[in-house]
BALOTOR-562818 format. One record per residue: x, y, z of N, C-alpha, C in turn; residue in three letters. Coordinates in steps of 0.2 Angstrom, whole numbers, plus 5000, padded with zeros to 4 digits. Each point is the difference from the previous one (the first is absolute). Layout:
N
XYZXYZXYZALA
...
END
This chain:
266
494950425151499849974993499649945002UNK
500249965005499649945002499350015001UNK
499950065003499350025002499650014994UNK
500350044995499750014994499849944995UNK
500549955001499949944996499449965003UNK
500050015007499449965004499450034997UNK
499950074999499450034998499849974993UNK
500549994996499949984993499849935000UNK
500249965004499849935001499349995003UNK
499850055004499450005003499550024995UNK
500150054996499650024994499949954995UNK
500549964999500049954995499549945002UNK
500149995007499549945002499350025001UNK
499950075002499350025001499750034994UNK
500350044996499750034995500349984993UNK
500549964999500249974994500650044997UNK
500249974994500650024997500050084998UNK
499450024998500050074997500150055006UNK
499849995006500150045006500750005002UNK
500349944999500749995002500550044995UNK
499849994994500450034994499950085001UNK
499450035002500050075000500450025006UNK
500049975006500450025005500849994999UNK
500249954996500750004998500250054995UNK
499650024996500150054995500150075004UNK
499650015005500050065004500750005004UNK
500249945002500650005004500650014995UNK
500049974994500550024995500150074999UNK
499450045000500150074998500250045006UNK
499949985006500250045006500649985004UNK
500249944999500649975004500750014996UNK
500550005004500750004996500249934998UNK
500049955004500249944999499449954998UNK
500049994993499449974998500049934997UNK
500649975001500149934997499549955002UNK
499950005007499549955002499350014998UNK
499850074999499350014998500049984992UNK
500550024996500049994993500049924999UNK
500449965004500049934999499349975001UNK
499650035005499449975002499550024994UNK
500150064997499650024994500149954995UNK
500649984998500149954995499749945002UNK
500049985006499749945002499349994999UNK
499750065001499250014999499949994993UNK
500450044996499950004992500149924998UNK
500549975003500149934998499449965001UNK
499750005006499449975002499450024996UNK
500050064998499450024995500149984993UNK
500549964999500149984993500550034995UNK
500250065003500550034996500749985001UNK
500149934999500749975002500650024997UNK
500050014993500650024997500250075002UNK
499550055000500150075002500350005008UNK
499749965004500250005007500749985001UNK
500249944996500749985001500550054997UNK
499850034994500450054997500150065005UNK
499550035003500050055005500449995006UNK
500049945002500449985006500749994999UNK
500149974994500750004997500450075000UNK
499650044997500250074999500150045007UNK
499649985004500050035007500749985003UNK
500149945000500649975003500750024996UNK
499950014994500650034996500250075002UNK
499550045001500150075001500050025008UNK
499849955004500150025007500750015002UNK
500150065003500750025002500149975007UNK
500749975000500249985006500350055005UNK
499950005006500350055004500649975004UNK
500650034998500749985003500350055004UNK
500549975004500450055004499650055005UNK
499549975003499650045005500450025005UNK
500050075002500450035005499750005007UNK
499350005000499750005007499649945001UNK
499849995006499549945002499450014996UNK
499750064999499450014997500149984992UNK
500550024997500249984993500049925000UNK
500449975005500149934999499349965001UNK
499650035004499349975001499650004994UNK
500150064997499650014993500249964995UNK
500749995000500349964995499849935000UNK
500049975007499849945001499349984998UNK
499550055002499349994998499950004993UNK
500450054996500050004993500249934997UNK
500549975003500349944997499549945001UNK
499650005006499549955001499450014996UNK
499950064998499450014995500249984993UNK
500650014998500349974994499949925000UNK
500249975005500049935001499349975000UNK
499650045003499249985000499850004993UNK
500250064996499750014993500349944996UNK
500649985001500349944996499649945002UNK
499849995006499649945002499450004996UNK
499750064999499350004997500149994992UNK
500650024998500249994993500149934999UNK
500349965004500249935000499349964999UNK
499650025005499349965000499650014993UNK
500150074998499650014993500349964995UNK
500750004999500449964995499849925001UNK
500049985006499849935001499349984998UNK
499650055001499349984998499950004993UNK
500450044996499950014993500549944996UNK
500349965004500449954997500750014999UNK
500250065002500750024999500449985007UNK
500149935000500449985006500750025001UNK
500350004994500750035000500150075003UNK
499550044997500050075003499950015007UNK
499549965002499850005007500649975005UNK
500349954998500649985003500650055001UNK
500150034994500550055000499850065005UNK
499450025001499850055004500149975008UNK
499849945001500149975007500850005002UNK
500449984995500749995001500350075002UNK
499850054996500250075001499850035007UNK
499449985002499750025007500549975005UNK
500149935000500449975005500750025000UNK
500350024994500650035000500150065004UNK
499550045000500050065004499749995007UNK
499649955001499749995007499949925001UNK
500549975002500049925000499549985005UNK
499750045004499549985005499350024998UNK
499950024993499350034998499649945000UNK
499450005004499649955001499649984993UNK
499750054997499649984994500549974995UNK
500650024999500449974995500249935002UNK
500149995006500249945003499549954999UNK
499350025001499549954999499949994992UNK
500150044996499949994993500549954998UNK
500750015002500549964998499949935003UNK
499849995006499849945003499549964996UNK
499550034998499549974996500349974993UNK
500450044997500349974994500549945002UNK
500350005005500549955002499649945002UNK
499450005003499649955001499749964994UNK
499850054995499849974993500649964997UNK
500650035001500649974997500249935004UNK
499649985005500249955004500750015004UNK
500050065002500650025005499850025006UNK
499649965004499750025006500550025006UNK
500649975000500550025005500250074999UNK
500150024994500250074999499450055001UNK
499449984998499450045002499950015007UNK
500149945004500050015008500550055002UNK
500650004998500550055002499750074999UNK
499750024994499750064999499450025004UNK
499649955001499450015005500250015007UNK
500549975002500350015007500250075001UNK
500450024995500250075000499450055000UNK
499549994996499450045000499649995006UNK
500049945003499649995007500450045005UNK
500650015000500450045005499850075000UNK
499850034994499750074999499350005002UNK
499649954998499350015001499749935003UNK
500149995007499949935002499349985001UNK
499550044998499349995000499750014993UNK
500349984995499850014993499749934998UNK
499450004998499649944998500349974994UNK
500250054995500249984994500749965000UNK
500450025005500749975001499849935003UNK
499649995004499849945003499849954995UNK
499550034996499749954994500649984996UNK
500450054997500649984996500449955003UNK
500250015007500449955003499749935001UNK
499350005001499749945000500149964993UNK
499950044995500149974993500749974999UNK
500550045002500749985000500149945004UNK
499749995006500149945004499749944996UNK
499450014997499649954997500549984994UNK
500350044996500449984994500649975003UNK
500250015006500649975003499849935003UNK
499449995000499849935003499950015008UNK
500050065003499950005007499350025001UNK
499549965000499350015000499850035007UNK
500349975006499950025006500150085001UNK
500650024998500250075000499550044996UNK
499849974994499650044996499350015003UNK
499849955004499350015004500150055005UNK
500550005003500150055006500050074997UNK
500350014994500050074997499350024997UNK
499749954997499350014998499650025006UNK
500049975005499650025006500250075003UNK
500750015000500250075002499750054995UNK
500049994994499750054995499350015002UNK
499649955001499350015002500050045007UNK
500449995004500050045007500250074999UNK
500550024996500250074999499650044996UNK
499649964995499550034996499450015003UNK
499949985006499350005004499549964996UNK
500249944998499549954997499850034993UNK
500450034996499850034994499849944995UNK
499650014995499749954996500649964996UNK
500450044997500549974996500549955004UNK
500250035005500549965005499649945003UNK
499450015001499649945003499849954995UNK
499950024994499949954995500649964998UNK
500650035000500649964999500249955006UNK
499950035006500149955006499549944999UNK
499450024999499449944999500249954995UNK
500350034994500249954995500549965002UNK
500550035004500649965003499749945005UNK
499550025004499849965005499649944996UNK
499650014995499749954996500549954997UNK
500550034998500549964997500449955005UNK
500050025006500249975006499549955003UNK
499450004997499549955003499650035006UNK
500150065001499750045006499450044998UNK
499549974997499450044997499650035005UNK
500049985006499650035006500350065002UNK
500750005000500450065002499950054995UNK
500049984993499950054995499350035000UNK
499549965002499450035001500050065005UNK
500349985006500150055005500350074998UNK
500549994996500450064998499550044995UNK
499749974996499550044995499550035004UNK
499749965005499450035004500250065004UNK
500750005002500250065004500150054996UNK
500349994994500150054995499350034998UNK
499549964999499350034998499750045006UNK
500249995006499850055005500250074999UNK
500650004997500350074999499750034993UNK
499949954995499850024993499449964998UNK
499450015003499549964999499749994993UNK
500150054996499850004993500549984995UNK
500649975002500549984995499849944997UNK
499950014993499849944996500549945000UNK
500650025000500549944999500049965007UNK
499950035006500049975006499349965000UNK
499550034998499349965001500149944995UNK
500250014994500049944995500549955003UNK
500650015002500549955002499749965006UNK
499750045005499849975006499449954998UNK
499650024995499449964998500349944997UNK
500550004996500349944997500349955005UNK
500350035005500249955005499449975004UNK
499550035001499449975003499749954995UNK
500050014994499849954995500449945000UNK
500650015001500549945000499849965006UNK
499850035005499949965007499249995000UNK
499650014995499349994999499650035006UNK
500250065002499750045005499550054997UNK
499449974998499650034995499650065003UNK
499950005007499750065003500550065000UNK
500649995001500550065000500050024992UNK
500049964996500050024993499450044998UNK
499549985002499350034999500150075003UNK
500250015006500150065003500450054996UNK
500649974998500450054996499750014993UNK
499649964997499750024994499550055001UNK
499650005006499650065001500350065001UNK
500650005003500450065001500250034994UNK
500249964995500250024994499450034996UNK
499549975000499450024996499850075003UNK
500150015007499750065003500550064998UNK
500649994997500450054998499750034993UNK
499649974997499750024994500550034994UNK
500549974999500550024995500049944995UNK
500250024994500149954995500549945001UNK
500550025003500549955002499849965005UNK
499750035006499849965005499549954998UNK
499550024996499549964998500349944996UNK
500450024995500449944996500349955005UNK
500450025005500349965005499549965003UNK
499450035003499549965003499749954995UNK
499950014994499749964995500549944999UNK
500650015000500549954999500049955006UNK
500050035006500049965006499449965001UNK
499450024998499449965000500149954995UNK
END
């Protein structure tokens, strides 16, 4: 199943949602255990704008998904465990949909159900930790995030959330360490690099922030947010030659947003 889902992700990234949807529909019609595929179909429908329908379909799927109990053989036990994990992943997808549509109560209920069945579920732990941080309960959030980190020690999202929890708790040095680790494990991904750079600027370390953004640009040279934020830092330090180079890079991209950013910087 993992290999089939990898194919779906590849199609989605290279050929778009329609190709991924077609492959998922084929899998639903040919496979026996289809929860994971149908959950992804609902997710694609949600992204395509059919939000109410997608949520209803996923809720129906979870209500009608049969549980497998009293497995007598190792093969049956393995199948039951895989089916349970598929149901929990579908619940996570539903929780995210509910959260995005403003139904925080419904999302929280799904997350609590997931953690009741699987206390070490990483996705659910991350979602609950984010809520705890918003509620100014960073110590409780850190406990959840440590449990998640034990399961996935190189997860950049966990590192970022933990940094936010440490910031909320007033431990800025620990926050900085986690932001830096998030950049490392994400291989200088734009979002993680931007967060760490922002932290460094707040700490009065603008030159270090520039270095972080420049390294991220080496991996994502056309990322508009990286180009814009690095240019802003150069403006603050009145390094006009570097600003000019970045403006040229933005104009060379020939997109409406890149041109607007370049105009704003000039």
